[in-house]
KEFI-305003 format. One line per field, with one value per residue (C-alpha): residue number from 1; y, z, x. Coordinates in nm, 3 decimals, m for minus. Each point is the difference from the previous one (the first is absolute). Layout:
<nodes>
k: (NUM/...)
north: (Y/...)
up: (Z/...)
east: (X/...)
</nodes>
This chain:
<nodes>
k: (1/2/3/4/5/6/7/8/9/10/11/12/13/14/15/16/17/18/19/20/21/22/23/24/25/26/27/28/29/30/31/32/33/34/35/36/37/38/39/40/41/42/43/44/45/46/47/48/49/50/51/52/53/54/55/56/57/58/59/60/61/62/63/64/65/66/67/68/69/70/71/72/73/74/75/76/77/78/79/80)
north: (0.077/0.061/m0.049/m0.099/0.316/m0.158/m0.054/m0.310/m0.055/m0.219/m0.330/m0.051/m0.226/0.214/m0.027/0.259/m0.074/0.161/m0.038/0.019/0.012/m0.067/0.287/0.248/m0.052/0.007/0.064/0.268/0.141/0.306/m0.050/0.084/0.246/0.210/m0.098/m0.086/m0.316/m0.364/m0.350/m0.277/m0.139/m0.121/m0.213/m0.376/m0.112/0.208/m0.206/m0.240/m0.323/0.063/0.276/m0.116/m0.010/0.348/0.134/m0.131/0.121/0.351/0.041/m0.106/0.220/0.315/m0.016/m0.253/m0.181/m0.374/m0.143/m0.222/0.058/m0.039/0.070/0.013/0.107/m0.028/0.244/0.040/0.337/0.115/m0.260/0.122)
up: (m3.875/0.234/0.376/0.168/0.081/0.295/0.260/0.213/0.345/m0.029/0.183/m0.020/m0.306/m0.294/m0.308/m0.164/m0.348/m0.180/m0.377/m0.196/m0.380/m0.140/m0.249/0.195/0.360/0.303/m0.051/0.232/m0.047/0.115/0.284/m0.136/0.277/m0.065/0.314/m0.197/m0.153/0.101/m0.104/m0.016/0.320/0.180/0.272/m0.014/0.203/m0.194/m0.318/m0.005/0.164/0.003/m0.025/m0.346/m0.125/0.145/m0.169/m0.341/0.053/0.110/m0.295/m0.244/0.172/0.025/m0.320/m0.237/m0.015/0.040/0.073/0.230/0.342/0.005/0.369/0.306/0.354/0.283/0.287/0.297/0.137/0.263/m0.101/m0.183)
east: (m9.411/m0.289/0.024/m0.325/m0.199/m0.186/0.268/m0.059/0.144/0.309/m0.025/0.377/m0.019/0.107/0.216/0.222/0.133/0.292/m0.036/0.324/0.016/0.350/m0.039/m0.212/0.111/m0.228/m0.373/m0.138/m0.348/m0.191/m0.245/m0.345/m0.089/0.311/0.193/0.314/0.141/0.004/0.089/m0.260/m0.147/m0.307/m0.149/0.039/m0.300/m0.255/m0.012/0.295/0.115/0.375/0.258/0.111/m0.361/m0.056/0.314/m0.113/m0.357/0.097/0.238/m0.274/m0.261/0.211/0.208/m0.158/0.337/0.043/0.342/0.199/0.153/0.377/0.057/m0.223/0.073/m0.250/0.036/m0.227/m0.096/0.247/0.260/0.308)
</nodes>
């Protein structure tokens, strides 16, 4: 997994994806600059038209995996 090395300013429209494999568990990858580990995520408005499209696109881009979304929750910044 490879998090984007060029950090962009967040415009408040981002996705975070938790990938679960029934046999292997939760997929967590190393951040390429050595800052630790992370799930999959990215900005929606950069290259995508919707949150679901962004989730699929970021998973493909960062892991090479292609699958389906079984659950989605939309939360706005500052709203619990």
